[in-house]
C-alpha positions in Angstrom: 4.7 -28.6 4.3 3.9 -25.8 1.8 2.9 -22.4 3.0 -0.9 -21.7 2.8 -1.3 -18.4 0.9 -5.0 -18.7 0.0 -6.0 -15.7 2.1 -3.0 -13.4 1.4 -3.0 -13.9 -2.4 -6.5 -12.6 -3.0 -6.4 -9.1 -1.6 -3.7 -6.5 -1.2 -3.4 -4.3 1.9 -5.4 -1.2 1.5 -4.8 2.3 3.0 -7.2 3.3 5.8 -7.2 6.4 8.0 -8.3 6.2 11.6 -11.5 8.2 12.2 -10.1 9.6 15.4 -6.6 10.9 14.6 -6.3 10.4 10.8 -3.2 8.1 11.1 -3.2 6.2 7.8 -2.1 2.5 7.9 -2.3 -0.4 5.5 -5.0 -2.9 6.3 -6.1 -6.4 5.1 -9.1 -8.1 6.6 -8.4 -11.7 5.8 -11.4 -13.1 7.7 -13.8 -12.0 10.5 -11.2 -13.1 13.0 -7.9 -12.0 11.3 -6.8 -8.4 10.5 -3.3 -7.4 9.3 -2.2 -3.8 9.9 1.0 -2.3 8.7 2.1 0.9 10.4 4.6 3.5 9.0 6.5 6.2 10.9 3.9 8.9 10.1 1.0 6.8 11.4 2.9 6.0 14.6 3.5 9.7 15.2 -0.1 10.6 14.5 -1.8 7.8 16.5 -3.4 9.3 19.6 -3.2 5.9 21.5 0.4 5.1 20.5 1.6 8.5 21.6 4.3 8.6 18.9 6.0 5.6 20.4 7.4 2.8 18.4 7.4 0.6 21.5 5.2 -2.6 21.7 1.6 -1.9 22.5 -1.7 -3.9 22.7 -3.4 -2.1 19.8 -5.3 1.0 19.0 -9.0 0.8 20.0 -9.9 3.7 17.8 -8.2 2.1 14.7 -9.9 -1.2 15.6 -13.3 0.6 15.6 -12.4 2.3 12.2 -11.5 -1.1 10.7 -14.6 -2.8 12.0 -16.8 0.0 10.5 -14.9 -0.1 7.2 -15.5 -3.8 7.0 -19.2 -3.4 7.8 -19.5 -0.7 5.1 -17.5 -2.7 2.6 -14.7 -0.2 2.3 -12.3 -3.0 3.4 -13.3 -6.3 1.9 -13.1 -9.6 3.8 -10.8 -11.8 1.8 -12.7 -15.0 2.7 -16.1 -13.5 2.0 -16.8 -13.5 5.7 -20.6 -13.5 5.6 -22.2 -11.0 7.9 -19.2 -8.8 8.8 -16.4 -9.0 11.4 -16.7 -10.7 14.7 -17.0 -8.5 17.8 -13.7 -6.9 18.6 -12.3 -7.6 15.2 
């Protein structure tokens, strides 16, 4: 079965800085329900919720809020056109 790349081919990951701590990550909002985030060492060190740890964690609520607001403002585009913005908790 071939890999479905429809949502990943259309939009590259874009830099986005967290409004709380300024940690800059790469983000792609493929749909209202799916968000990809790529961290680098500097972002990990700056993130107030990660505490500089590279250990597994559930996610950064502040960054999630920043991504949600960026999607609503159109700073980060929804690859699938998503209609009326991200789903709650996106």
